[in-house]
C-alpha positions as CSV (number, residue, x, y, z in Angstrom):
1,X,0.1,-0.2,0.4
2,X,2.6,2.0,0.8
3,X,4.9,1.9,-2.3
4,X,1.8,2.1,-4.2
5,X,1.1,5.3,-2.7
6,X,5.4,6.5,-3.2
7,X,4.6,5.5,-6.6
8,X,2.0,8.1,-6.6
9,X,3.7,10.9,-4.9
10,X,6.5,9.9,-8.5
11,X,3.6,10.4,-10.7
12,X,2.4,13.6,-8.7
13,X,6.1,15.4,-8.9
14,X,6.5,14.6,-12.4
15,X,3.7,16.2,-13.6
16,X,3.9,19.4,-11.6
17,X,8.2,19.7,-12.4
18,X,6.7,19.2,-15.8
19,X,4.3,22.0,-15.0
20,X,6.7,23.8,-13.1
21,X,9.0,23.6,-16.0
22,X,6.2,24.5,-18.7
23,X,5.2,27.4,-16.9
24,X,8.9,29.1,-16.5
25,X,9.5,28.8,-20.6
26,X,7.0,30.0,-21.2
27,X,6.8,32.9,-18.6
28,X,10.6,33.4,-20.4
29,X,9.8,32.7,-24.3
30,X,7.1,36.1,-23.6
31,X,10.0,38.2,-21.9
32,X,12.0,37.6,-24.5
33,X,9.6,38.0,-27.9
34,X,8.9,42.1,-25.7
35,X,12.8,41.9,-25.3
36,X,12.9,41.9,-29.2
37,X,9.8,43.6,-29.8
38,X,10.5,46.3,-27.6
39,X,14.6,47.2,-29.0
40,X,13.8,45.3,-32.6
41,X,10.4,46.5,-34.0
42,X,9.7,49.9,-31.1
43,X,7.0,47.6,-30.0
44,X,6.4,46.2,-26.8
45,X,3.7,42.9,-25.4
46,X,1.3,44.9,-23.2
47,X,0.0,42.4,-21.6
48,X,3.4,40.4,-21.0
49,X,4.1,41.9,-17.8
50,X,1.2,40.6,-16.5
51,X,1.6,37.0,-18.0
52,X,5.1,37.0,-17.7
53,X,3.9,37.8,-13.8
54,X,1.2,34.3,-13.8
55,X,3.6,32.2,-14.9
56,X,6.1,33.0,-12.3
57,X,3.3,32.8,-10.1
58,X,2.1,29.3,-10.8
59,X,5.8,28.3,-11.4
60,X,6.9,28.8,-7.8
61,X,4.0,26.6,-7.1
62,X,3.4,24.1,-8.8
63,X,7.3,23.6,-7.9
64,X,7.4,23.8,-4.4
65,X,5.5,20.1,-4.7
66,X,8.6,18.3,-5.0
67,X,11.0,20.7,-2.5
68,X,8.3,20.4,0.2
69,X,8.3,15.7,-1.2
70,X,11.9,16.4,-0.4
71,X,12.5,18.7,2.8
72,X,14.0,20.8,1.3
73,X,12.0,24.1,2.6
74,X,13.8,26.9,4.5
75,X,14.8,26.1,8.0
76,X,15.8,27.6,11.2
77,X,17.5,24.8,11.9
78,X,21.5,26.1,13.0
79,X,20.2,25.4,16.9
80,X,18.0,22.1,16.4
81,X,21.6,20.5,13.6
82,X,23.5,20.7,17.3
83,X,20.6,19.2,19.2
84,X,21.0,15.5,20.3
85,X,20.0,13.1,17.4
86,X,16.2,12.5,18.7
87,X,15.6,15.9,20.2
88,X,16.9,16.8,16.9
89,X,13.6,13.8,14.8
90,X,11.6,15.0,17.4
91,X,11.6,19.2,16.7
92,X,11.5,18.1,13.0
93,X,8.6,16.2,13.3
94,X,6.8,19.5,15.0
95,X,8.2,21.4,12.4
96,X,6.8,19.6,9.8
97,X,3.2,19.3,10.6
98,X,4.0,23.2,12.0
99,X,4.2,23.1,8.4
100,X,0.7,21.1,7.0
101,X,-1.3,22.9,9.5
102,X,0.4,26.2,8.5
103,X,-1.0,24.9,4.7
104,X,-4.3,24.5,5.2
105,X,-4.8,27.8,7.1
106,X,-3.8,29.1,3.9
107,X,-5.7,26.9,2.2
108,X,-9.2,27.6,3.6
109,X,-8.5,31.4,4.6
110,X,-7.5,31.8,0.5
111,X,-11.3,29.4,-0.3
112,X,-13.1,32.8,0.4
113,X,-11.3,34.7,-1.8
114,X,-11.0,32.4,-5.0
115,X,-15.0,31.5,-5.2
116,X,-15.5,35.7,-5.2
117,X,-12.9,36.2,-8.2
118,X,-15.3,33.3,-10.2
119,X,-18.0,34.7,-8.8
120,X,-17.6,37.9,-10.2
121,X,-15.9,37.1,-13.3
122,X,-12.5,39.2,-11.8
123,X,-9.8,39.9,-14.8
124,X,-6.2,40.9,-15.3
125,X,-6.7,45.2,-16.6
126,X,-3.9,44.5,-19.0
127,X,-4.0,40.9,-20.2
128,X,-7.6,40.6,-19.7
129,X,-7.0,36.7,-17.9
130,X,-9.1,35.4,-15.3
131,X,-7.7,36.1,-11.7
132,X,-9.0,33.2,-10.6
133,X,-6.3,30.9,-12.2
134,X,-3.6,32.1,-10.4
135,X,-5.0,33.3,-7.4
136,X,-5.9,29.4,-7.2
137,X,-3.1,28.2,-7.6
138,X,-1.7,29.5,-4.3
139,X,-4.0,27.5,-2.2
140,X,-3.5,24.0,-4.5
141,X,0.7,24.3,-4.4
142,X,-0.8,24.0,-0.8
143,X,-3.1,21.3,-0.3
144,X,-0.2,20.0,-2.1
145,X,3.2,20.4,-0.6
146,X,0.6,19.8,2.7
147,X,-0.5,15.9,1.4
148,X,3.5,15.7,0.3
149,X,4.3,16.5,3.5
150,X,1.9,14.3,5.8
151,X,2.7,11.3,3.2
152,X,6.3,11.9,4.1
153,X,6.0,11.4,7.4
154,X,4.1,8.8,7.8
155,X,6.3,6.8,4.9
156,X,9.4,7.7,6.2
157,X,11.7,5.3,7.7
158,X,11.3,4.4,10.7
159,X,14.4,2.7,12.5
160,X,17.3,5.9,12.3
161,X,15.8,8.0,10.6
162,X,15.2,11.0,10.3
163,X,11.5,13.0,8.9
164,X,13.5,15.2,6.4
165,X,14.5,12.3,4.4
166,X,13.4,11.9,0.7
167,X,12.5,9.4,-1.0
């Protein structure tokens, strides 16, 4: 059962990494086209900045899944690293549980905003792009991050393994 879950996580990570890469490449391509247009043809793409921003938001919140699975999120663990192994492992698990709780809270607080953006069909100014799409990337990314950290905690090795060990 655990092996099936880990296999599913690997497929999810493959998808999110590919999505993050495609979003980043798309942002760079739009920026490149805008630079060429601006400096060689004296014409810029009016919606380029907005769409690049939305693509970067998508890239960050899909890319955070791999970071969460590997346990490589930013941590203030200089002091924790000097503690005895048992206490270090306990604090590491506690840190992961706080991350899950925070991700759940962000998702819960973001949901009403996402619902209102969808209900009112709010759109960006220059690109006329539905704002619900980039805004939804925040709770989607946090939900996936919480799920992956929870799966990592459940599937981590029990003997001598640290909560931060990737699979």
